[in-house]
Backbone as ProteinMPNN parsed JSONL, in Angstrom:
{"seq_chain_A": "XXXXXXXXXXXXXXXXXXXXXXXXXXXXXXXXXXXXXXXXXXXXXXXXXXXXXXXXXXXXXXXXXXXXXXXXXXXXXXXXXXXXXXXXXXXXXXXXXXXXXXXXXXXXXXXXXXXXXXXXXXXXXXXXXXXXXXXXXXXXXXXXXXXXXXXXXXXXXXXXXXXXXX", "coords_chain_A": {"N_chain_A": [[6.411, 2.29, -34.623], [8.577, 2.173, -32.862], [8.148, 4.503, -31.46], [5.846, 3.854, -29.94], [6.886, 1.808, -28.326], [8.748, 3.254, -26.87], [7.039, 5.085, -25.563], [5.503, 3.262, -24.08], [7.471, 2.215, -22.423], [8.136, 4.517, -20.909], [5.659, 4.928, -19.717], [5.371, 2.619, -18.143], [7.521, 2.932, -16.354], [6.771, 5.317, -15.052], [4.212, 4.801, -14.023], [4.489, 2.846, -12.104], [5.441, 4.003, -9.781], [3.808, 4.88, -7.546], [2.563, 2.466, -6.757], [4.796, 0.857, -6.274], [5.942, 2.237, -4.139], [3.919, 1.889, -2.206], [3.915, -0.928, -1.897], [6.537, -1.281, -1.005], [6.353, -0.066, 1.493], [4.539, -1.828, 2.754], [6.128, -4.08, 2.846], [8.06, -3.385, 4.579], [10.215, -1.863, 3.747], [12.297, 1.064, 3.118], [10.73, 4.05, 4.284], [10.278, 6.288, 2.583], [10.555, 5.295, -0.012], [11.264, 5.488, -3.426], [11.066, 5.384, -7.021], [14.149, 4.705, -8.654], [16.16, 7.46, -9.675], [18.631, 8.225, -10.369], [21.794, 6.926, -11.539], [23.218, 5.815, -9.418], [21.186, 5.407, -7.517], [19.692, 3.553, -8.945], [21.49, 1.414, -9.084], [21.641, 0.758, -6.369], [18.961, -0.011, -5.963], [18.92, -2.28, -7.618], [20.697, -3.933, -6.173], [19.199, -4.285, -3.801], [16.916, -5.598, -4.808], [18.155, -7.927, -5.755], [19.001, -9.037, -3.324], [16.522, -9.575, -2.197], [15.496, -11.501, -3.973], [17.373, -13.501, -3.547], [16.892, -14.138, -0.839], [14.312, -15.192, -1.064], [14.848, -17.416, -2.721], [16.67, -18.899, -1.143], [15.056, -19.447, 1.082], [13.187, -21.141, -0.072], [14.851, -23.259, -0.882], [15.69, -24.182, 1.624], [13.421, -25.27, 2.544], [11.686, -23.611, 3.794], [8.895, -22.916, 3.163], [6.772, -21.248, 3.766], [7.824, -18.642, 4.063], [8.92, -18.295, 1.487], [6.571, -18.525, -0.005], [5.116, -16.265, 0.877], [6.708, -14.185, -0.178], [6.377, -14.706, -2.925], [3.607, -14.349, -3.239], [3.374, -11.598, -2.558], [4.903, -10.526, -4.651], [3.351, -11.335, -6.882], [0.932, -9.999, -6.453], [1.733, -7.33, -6.547], [2.645, -7.219, -9.176], [0.322, -7.935, -10.651], [-1.538, -5.866, -9.974], [-0.091, -3.637, -10.856], [0.219, -4.223, -13.606], [-2.467, -4.382, -14.522], [-3.26, -1.748, -13.998], [-1.49, -0.346, -15.689], [-2.316, -1.201, -18.25], [-4.937, -0.287, -18.157], [-4.43, 2.458, -18.109], [-3.399, 2.811, -20.649], [-5.685, 2.383, -22.21], [-7.262, 4.421, -21.187], [-5.964, 6.817, -21.946], [-5.414, 6.383, -24.588], [-2.993, 5.247, -25.501], [-1.471, 3.699, -27.9], [-3.734, 2.237, -28.398], [-7.292, 2.43, -29.076], [-9.064, 4.989, -27.344], [-10.876, 3.979, -24.551], [-12.945, 4.376, -22.204], [-14.643, 2.853, -20.553], [-13.472, 0.309, -20.519], [-11.009, 1.052, -19.426], [-11.835, 1.914, -16.88], [-12.843, -0.513, -15.805], [-10.46, -2.004, -15.717], [-8.9, -0.425, -13.992], [-10.431, -0.691, -11.655], [-10.077, -3.406, -11.14], [-7.299, -3.418, -10.738], [-7.182, -1.922, -8.433], [-8.203, -3.706, -6.597], [-5.946, -5.11, -5.958], [-4.624, -3.34, -4.417], [-3.56, -1.122, -5.739], [-2.677, 2.071, -5.693], [-2.355, 4.058, -7.617], [-4.211, 3.359, -9.555], [-6.614, 3.913, -8.233], [-6.366, 6.663, -8.116], [-6.561, 7.283, -10.839], [-9.194, 6.438, -11.275], [-10.491, 8.358, -9.777], [-9.97, 10.563, -11.393], [-11.435, 9.873, -13.697], [-14.07, 10.094, -12.709], [-14.071, 12.748, -11.87], [-13.812, 14.164, -14.266], [-15.872, 13.136, -15.735], [-15.418, 11.06, -17.527], [-16.456, 8.576, -19.368], [-18.086, 7.853, -17.325], [-20.73, 9.03, -15.156], [-20.283, 12.367, -14.284], [-18.961, 13.082, -11.114], [-18.049, 14.687, -8.444], [-17.863, 14.146, -5.708], [-17.586, 11.377, -5.629], [-15.181, 11.197, -7.017], [-13.489, 12.413, -5.157], [-13.627, 10.522, -3.109], [-12.296, 8.365, -4.331], [-9.775, 9.538, -4.634], [-9.028, 9.721, -1.97], [-8.853, 7.005, -1.31], [-6.757, 6.359, -3.003], [-4.706, 7.883, -1.845], [-4.626, 6.648, 0.686], [-3.547, 4.275, -0.12], [-0.941, 4.846, -0.565], [-0.202, 6.576, -2.676], [1.304, 9.427, -3.715], [0.408, 11.441, -5.508], [-2.313, 10.946, -5.463], [-2.832, 11.701, -2.821], [-2.298, 14.424, -2.978], [-4.278, 15.218, -4.811], [-6.529, 14.487, -3.313], [-6.38, 16.234, -1.096], [-6.783, 18.635, -2.43], [-9.384, 18.353, -3.625], [-10.985, 17.587, -1.497], [-11.48, 19.869, -0.044], [-13.046, 21.269, -1.813], [-15.235, 19.703, -2.442]], "CA_chain_A": [[6.47, 1.229, -33.638], [9.547, 2.548, -31.848], [7.49, 5.525, -30.651], [4.98, 3.19, -28.98], [7.728, 1.109, -27.356], [9.303, 4.282, -26.011], [5.953, 5.563, -24.712], [5.157, 2.193, -23.159], [8.533, 2.189, -21.42], [7.937, 5.655, -20.012], [4.435, 4.671, -18.973], [5.645, 1.597, -17.138], [8.366, 3.517, -15.315], [6.074, 6.333, -14.271], [3.021, 4.282, -13.35], [4.814, 1.977, -10.981], [5.973, 4.734, -8.635], [2.919, 4.83, -6.382], [2.378, 1.086, -6.334], [6.054, 0.396, -5.725], [6.068, 2.878, -2.839], [2.974, 1.234, -1.309], [4.372, -2.286, -1.605], [7.729, -1.157, -0.187], [5.907, 0.201, 2.855], [3.949, -3.053, 3.282], [7.178, -5.068, 3.047], [8.999, -2.896, 5.58], [11.357, -1.161, 3.167], [12.391, 2.474, 3.485], [9.455, 4.762, 4.287], [10.137, 7.181, 1.438], [11.09, 4.622, -1.18], [10.802, 5.99, -4.72], [11.776, 4.791, -8.133], [15.476, 5.309, -8.806], [16.245, 8.512, -10.692], [20.033, 8.37, -10.749], [22.471, 5.648, -11.733], [23.548, 5.29, -8.087], [19.94, 4.888, -6.935], [19.337, 2.35, -9.687], [22.392, 0.342, -8.648], [21.188, 0.374, -5.028], [17.712, -0.736, -6.151], [19.272, -3.612, -8.143], [21.256, -4.716, -5.061], [18.1, -4.647, -2.906], [16.109, -6.617, -5.489], [18.942, -9.159, -5.771], [18.911, -9.587, -1.968], [15.156, -10.089, -2.033], [15.42, -12.736, -4.759], [18.202, -14.49, -2.866], [16.161, -14.556, 0.376], [13.216, -16.055, -1.519], [15.437, -18.659, -3.231], [17.225, -19.667, -0.022], [13.943, -19.94, 1.887], [12.621, -22.281, -0.792], [15.814, -24.368, -0.824], [15.726, -24.695, 2.998], [12.126, -25.831, 2.881], [10.884, -22.595, 4.482], [7.935, -22.589, 2.112], [5.903, -20.141, 4.183], [8.514, -17.397, 3.697], [8.976, -18.233, 0.025], [5.208, -18.296, -0.474], [4.772, -14.869, 1.135], [7.399, -13.37, -1.172], [5.751, -14.923, -4.23], [2.292, -13.694, -3.205], [3.608, -10.159, -2.637], [5.345, -10.22, -6.016], [2.262, -11.496, -7.844], [-0.039, -8.921, -6.243], [2.336, -6.101, -7.065], [2.685, -7.316, -10.631], [-1.038, -7.909, -11.199], [-2.081, -4.518, -9.834], [0.677, -2.75, -11.731], [-0.098, -4.54, -14.995], [-3.844, -3.965, -14.804], [-3.267, -0.287, -14.025], [-0.783, 0.106, -16.891], [-3.183, -1.435, -19.409], [-6.032, 0.664, -18.001], [-3.931, 3.778, -18.504], [-3.282, 2.823, -22.11], [-7.038, 2.583, -22.738], [-7.745, 5.721, -20.714], [-5.348, 7.915, -22.68], [-5.241, 6.029, -25.989], [-1.594, 4.932, -25.819], [-1.346, 2.511, -28.731], [-5.056, 1.641, -28.581], [-8.369, 3.421, -29.075], [-9.541, 5.366, -26.019], [-12.042, 3.216, -24.127], [-13.067, 4.699, -20.789], [-15.268, 1.75, -19.818], [-12.448, -0.715, -20.323], [-10.039, 1.619, -18.485], [-12.461, 1.878, -15.552], [-12.857, -1.908, -15.355], [-9.081, -2.397, -15.405], [-8.517, 0.292, -12.777], [-11.115, -1.32, -10.516], [-9.395, -4.682, -10.865], [-5.983, -3.089, -10.176], [-7.415, -1.444, -7.074], [-8.376, -4.891, -5.762], [-4.598, -5.514, -5.547], [-4.04, -2.255, -3.64], [-2.841, -0.178, -6.583], [-3.111, 3.43, -5.416], [-2.386, 4.824, -8.872], [-5.486, 3.037, -10.208], [-7.652, 4.685, -7.545], [-6.198, 8.044, -8.558], [-7.131, 7.362, -12.193], [-10.649, 6.359, -11.138], [-10.896, 9.695, -9.356], [-9.945, 11.445, -12.569], [-12.578, 9.532, -14.544], [-15.285, 10.675, -12.121], [-13.943, 14.203, -11.837], [-13.997, 14.698, -15.614], [-16.998, 12.5, -16.407], [-14.879, 10.279, -18.649], [-17.043, 7.245, -19.411], [-18.971, 7.712, -16.162], [-21.389, 10.291, -14.836], [-19.407, 13.241, -13.51], [-19.336, 13.051, -9.71], [-16.889, 15.169, -7.7], [-17.793, 13.446, -4.42], [-17.016, 10.046, -5.907], [-13.769, 11.435, -7.351], [-12.793, 12.668, -3.89], [-13.524, 9.228, -2.416], [-11.221, 7.592, -4.955], [-8.501, 10.184, -4.308], [-8.695, 9.318, -0.598], [-8.406, 5.609, -1.393], [-5.437, 6.419, -3.615], [-3.798, 8.381, -0.806], [-4.509, 5.591, 1.691], [-2.736, 3.204, -0.694], [0.445, 5.276, -0.708], [0.073, 7.333, -3.897], [1.483, 10.842, -3.397], [-0.466, 12.249, -6.351], [-3.652, 10.754, -4.918], [-2.919, 12.538, -1.616], [-2.375, 15.818, -3.428], [-5.617, 15.408, -5.372], [-7.501, 14.402, -2.227], [-6.335, 17.485, -0.337], [-7.36, 19.681, -3.272], [-10.82, 18.172, -3.856], [-11.694, 17.467, -0.231], [-11.906, 21.228, 0.322], [-14.023, 21.785, -2.781], [-16.407, 18.826, -2.546]], "C_chain_A": [[7.441, 1.577, -32.518], [8.935, 3.578, -30.906], [6.619, 4.867, -29.581], [5.785, 2.439, -27.925], [8.321, 2.103, -26.363], [8.244, 4.796, -25.041], [5.56, 4.519, -23.676], [6.205, 2.095, -22.053], [8.401, 3.318, -20.415], [6.719, 5.447, -19.128], [4.69, 3.686, -17.846], [6.498, 2.153, -16.015], [7.599, 4.484, -14.431], [4.906, 5.766, -13.483], [3.337, 3.44, -12.135], [5.212, 2.703, -9.722], [5.088, 4.613, -7.411], [2.777, 3.407, -5.867], [3.651, 0.545, -5.698], [6.25, 0.956, -4.318], [5.166, 2.178, -1.822], [3.468, -0.164, -0.926], [5.643, -2.25, -0.757], [7.356, -0.901, 1.268], [5.357, -1.068, 3.496], [5.03, -4.08, 3.62], [8.255, -4.576, 4.018], [10.231, -2.237, 4.997], [11.321, 0.298, 3.581], [11.061, 3.176, 3.311], [9.264, 5.589, 3.03], [10.715, 6.574, 0.162], [10.447, 5.15, -2.459], [11.526, 5.217, -5.812], [13.127, 5.47, -8.274], [15.483, 6.349, -9.927], [17.682, 8.77, -11.12], [20.63, 6.977, -10.918], [22.8, 5.007, -10.384], [22.31, 4.697, -7.418], [19.513, 3.601, -7.632], [20.201, 1.17, -9.253], [21.994, -0.157, -7.261], [19.904, -0.44, -5.112], [17.99, -2.154, -6.659], [19.83, -4.49, -7.031], [20.147, -5.181, -4.114], [17.217, -5.731, -3.526], [16.834, -7.956, -5.523], [18.898, -9.836, -4.395], [17.56, -10.251, -1.753], [14.985, -11.42, -2.767], [16.204, -13.845, -4.076], [17.517, -15.016, -1.606], [15.053, -15.532, -0.009], [13.756, -17.418, -1.957], [15.956, -19.523, -2.079], [16.119, -20.225, 0.872], [13.343, -21.18, 1.237], [13.553, -23.487, -0.68], [15.882, -24.999, 0.567], [14.418, -25.352, 3.402], [11.256, -24.879, 3.688], [9.871, -22.059, 3.472], [7.008, -21.439, 2.485], [6.532, -18.797, 3.801], [8.544, -17.227, 2.188], [7.593, -17.902, -0.544], [4.803, -16.836, -0.293], [5.444, -13.929, 0.143], [6.728, -13.483, -2.545], [4.386, -14.239, -4.288], [2.449, -12.183, -3.317], [4.008, -9.749, -4.05], [4.189, -10.29, -7.0], [1.223, -10.396, -7.688], [0.476, -7.6, -6.793], [2.287, -6.104, -8.583], [1.288, -7.234, -11.228], [-1.631, -6.512, -11.136], [-1.394, -3.538, -10.767], [0.3, -2.965, -13.193], [-1.5, -4.089, -15.37], [-3.944, -2.443, -14.887], [-2.604, 0.247, -15.29], [-1.651, -0.072, -18.14], [-4.381, -0.486, -19.355], [-5.626, 2.056, -18.451], [-3.801, 3.884, -20.019], [-4.654, 3.042, -22.747], [-7.585, 3.972, -22.36], [-7.23, 6.863, -21.603], [-5.074, 7.6, -24.151], [-3.805, 5.788, -26.391], [-1.525, 3.615, -26.583], [-2.644, 1.783, -28.994], [-6.08, 2.774, -28.654], [-8.754, 3.74, -27.626], [-10.825, 4.596, -25.728], [-12.17, 3.384, -22.616], [-13.676, 3.567, -19.97], [-14.245, 0.655, -19.52], [-11.396, -0.232, -19.319], [-10.583, 1.527, -17.058], [-12.455, 0.46, -14.99], [-11.452, -2.362, -14.931], [-8.584, -1.704, -14.142], [-9.155, -0.329, -11.543], [-10.464, -2.644, -10.143], [-8.025, -4.437, -10.248], [-6.119, -2.644, -8.724], [-7.635, -2.61, -6.12], [-7.034, -5.415, -5.246], [-3.884, -4.386, -4.812], [-3.28, -1.224, -4.447], [-3.413, 1.227, -6.4], [-3.211, 4.3, -6.647], [-3.712, 4.593, -9.598], [-6.629, 3.816, -9.556], [-7.577, 6.152, -7.947], [-6.796, 8.241, -9.951], [-8.662, 7.273, -12.151], [-11.206, 7.712, -10.689], [-10.953, 10.661, -10.524], [-11.128, 11.164, -13.491], [-13.852, 10.195, -14.023], [-15.23, 12.2, -12.088], [-14.273, 14.818, -13.192], [-15.203, 14.117, -16.343], [-16.557, 11.713, -17.629], [-15.418, 8.846, -18.587], [-17.95, 6.926, -18.238], [-19.674, 9.047, -15.957], [-20.464, 11.115, -13.937], [-19.898, 13.301, -12.065], [-18.104, 13.425, -8.875], [-16.749, 14.498, -6.342], [-17.17, 12.06, -4.587], [-15.539, 10.162, -6.248], [-12.959, 11.619, -6.075], [-12.618, 11.375, -3.099], [-12.387, 8.391, -2.997], [-9.852, 8.216, -4.687], [-8.072, 9.821, -2.881], [-8.184, 7.879, -0.578], [-6.997, 5.559, -1.979], [-4.392, 6.848, -2.59], [-3.553, 7.302, 0.249], [-3.654, 4.427, 1.209], [-1.343, 3.687, -1.085], [0.787, 6.07, -1.945], [0.138, 8.83, -3.572], [0.568, 11.736, -4.222], [-1.917, 12.124, -5.887], [-3.861, 11.605, -3.67], [-3.066, 14.002, -1.995], [-3.777, 16.115, -3.98], [-6.691, 15.379, -4.282], [-7.545, 15.701, -1.433], [-6.973, 18.63, -1.12], [-8.88, 19.559, -3.336], [-11.624, 18.002, -2.592], [-12.252, 18.833, 0.184], [-13.047, 21.729, -0.561], [-15.309, 20.98, -2.829], [-17.407, 19.062, -1.436]], "O_chain_A": [[7.162, 1.307, -31.35], [9.17, 3.537, -29.698], [6.654, 5.287, -28.425], [5.409, 2.432, -26.753], [8.389, 1.83, -25.165], [8.504, 4.93, -23.845], [5.31, 4.857, -22.519], [5.864, 1.912, -20.885], [8.537, 3.104, -19.211], [6.745, 5.753, -17.936], [4.262, 3.91, -16.713], [6.233, 1.879, -14.844], [7.754, 4.476, -13.21], [4.642, 6.22, -12.369], [2.516, 3.337, -11.223], [5.316, 2.073, -8.669], [5.577, 4.272, -6.334], [2.863, 3.172, -4.662], [3.588, -0.153, -4.686], [6.674, 0.238, -3.413], [5.595, 1.904, -0.701], [3.436, -0.533, 0.248], [5.817, -3.096, 0.121], [7.974, -1.458, 2.176], [5.666, -1.361, 4.651], [4.877, -4.859, 4.561], [9.245, -5.269, 4.252], [11.22, -2.068, 5.711], [10.422, 0.722, 4.308], [10.345, 2.946, 2.336], [8.172, 5.586, 2.461], [11.302, 7.286, -0.652], [9.223, 5.244, -2.553], [12.481, 4.488, -5.547], [13.247, 6.673, -8.042], [14.891, 6.144, -10.986], [17.925, 9.453, -12.116], [20.044, 5.981, -10.493], [22.675, 3.793, -10.227], [22.372, 3.619, -6.826], [19.031, 2.669, -6.988], [19.701, 0.059, -9.077], [22.009, -1.362, -7.007], [19.761, -1.446, -4.418], [17.377, -3.115, -6.194], [19.482, -5.668, -6.944], [20.148, -6.33, -3.673], [16.818, -6.674, -2.842], [16.214, -9.004, -5.342], [18.774, -11.057, -4.305], [17.469, -11.347, -1.199], [14.392, -12.356, -2.231], [15.758, -14.991, -4.029], [17.56, -16.217, -1.336], [14.873, -16.566, 0.634], [13.19, -18.454, -1.607], [15.713, -20.729, -2.042], [16.229, -21.347, 1.366], [13.029, -22.155, 1.919], [13.104, -24.602, -0.415], [16.104, -26.203, 0.692], [14.318, -25.929, 4.485], [10.213, -25.276, 4.209], [9.968, -20.928, 2.996], [6.513, -20.732, 1.607], [5.849, -17.918, 3.277], [8.235, -16.155, 1.667], [7.472, -17.089, -1.461], [4.218, -16.235, -1.193], [4.82, -12.978, -0.328], [6.538, -12.483, -3.237], [4.053, -13.613, -5.295], [1.733, -11.547, -4.09], [3.516, -8.754, -4.58], [4.049, -9.418, -7.857], [0.687, -9.908, -8.682], [-0.264, -6.847, -7.426], [1.929, -5.101, -9.201], [1.085, -6.531, -12.219], [-2.168, -6.02, -12.128], [-2.048, -2.705, -11.395], [0.088, -2.003, -13.932], [-1.698, -3.48, -16.421], [-4.639, -1.912, -15.753], [-3.105, 1.193, -15.897], [-1.707, 0.817, -18.989], [-4.795, 0.055, -20.381], [-6.403, 2.751, -19.105], [-4.066, 4.938, -20.597], [-4.777, 3.797, -23.711], [-8.29, 4.603, -23.148], [-7.987, 7.764, -21.963], [-4.562, 8.448, -24.882], [-3.426, 6.096, -27.521], [-1.523, 2.541, -25.981], [-2.66, 0.805, -29.741], [-5.776, 3.924, -28.336], [-8.766, 2.847, -26.778], [-11.742, 4.562, -26.548], [-11.577, 2.629, -21.846], [-13.278, 3.341, -18.827], [-14.171, 0.146, -18.402], [-10.944, -0.999, -18.469], [-9.873, 1.111, -16.142], [-12.1, 0.253, -13.83], [-11.289, -3.024, -13.906], [-7.92, -2.326, -13.313], [-8.505, -0.479, -10.509], [-10.319, -2.96, -8.963], [-7.621, -5.159, -9.337], [-5.271, -2.955, -7.888], [-7.286, -2.511, -4.943], [-6.986, -6.087, -4.215], [-2.673, -4.457, -4.602], [-2.436, -0.515, -3.899], [-4.499, 1.533, -6.892], [-4.061, 5.187, -6.715], [-4.272, 5.519, -10.186], [-7.511, 4.322, -10.249], [-8.606, 6.81, -8.101], [-7.458, 9.245, -10.211], [-9.344, 7.961, -12.911], [-12.254, 8.152, -11.16], [-11.87, 11.475, -10.63], [-11.752, 12.091, -14.007], [-14.616, 10.781, -14.789], [-16.254, 12.861, -12.262], [-14.927, 15.858, -13.268], [-15.527, 14.552, -17.448], [-17.245, 11.703, -18.65], [-14.9, 8.01, -17.846], [-18.52, 5.837, -18.171], [-19.266, 10.067, -16.513], [-19.932, 10.608, -12.949], [-21.078, 13.537, -11.808], [-17.231, 12.592, -8.631], [-15.631, 14.299, -5.868], [-16.337, 11.636, -3.787], [-14.734, 9.333, -5.825], [-11.877, 11.051, -5.929], [-11.573, 11.16, -2.486], [-11.611, 7.784, -2.259], [-8.869, 7.493, -4.529], [-6.884, 9.636, -2.619], [-7.199, 7.574, 0.095], [-6.148, 4.805, -1.505], [-3.324, 6.243, -2.488], [-2.415, 7.069, 0.655], [-3.1, 3.68, 2.015], [-0.642, 3.02, -1.845], [1.968, 6.233, -2.251], [-0.871, 9.426, -3.195], [0.005, 12.694, -3.691], [-2.664, 13.103, -5.918], [-4.938, 12.169, -3.475], [-3.862, 14.731, -1.402], [-4.379, 17.137, -3.651], [-7.647, 16.154, -4.326], [-8.624, 16.211, -1.132], [-7.628, 19.494, -0.538], [-9.591, 20.542, -3.127], [-12.831, 18.245, -2.596], [-13.366, 18.927, 0.7], [-13.898, 22.503, -0.123], [-16.357, 21.501, -3.209], [-18.444, 18.401, -1.388]]}, "name": "protein", "num_of_chains": 1, "seq": "XXXXXXXXXXXXXXXXXXXXXXXXXXXXXXXXXXXXXXXXXXXXXXXXXXXXXXXXXXXXXXXXXXXXXXXXXXXXXXXXXXXXXXXXXXXXXXXXXXXXXXXXXXXXXXXXXXXXXXXXXXXXXXXXXXXXXXXXXXXXXXXXXXXXXXXXXXXXXXXXXXXXXX"}
């Protein structure tokens, strides 16, 4: 059980990188925002998140419901896309559950509706390898482009690789 909790923790940390980067760009945060990798970066991230929470709380208390609403919507979209992608990844690779490519694909597609670039990258992989779908390199390349357009660095790398070959 501890092994699965550890793997889930690693999965959650690693999967959020692309989506977090995309949402940071949409919200006007630093262009090259990444997940913190050092204690100093983590402390800075905590301070920024605390500021964001405080802005949302103060807007609500002042009756600036439009600002508060926008923050809540952004948070919910980020969370929904991230969560759907994380669960899809668990089904895709069999982390704690039986591998189920169809379920993974459905979850990735739903995550993509929330702008999750990592999910589009995973969809590209499904089509590239024919995992639960008919193998289709052109379709894989399309999903890699969507992933790149949604701020996922790995999606951009995959798109550049497969665009030349497709």
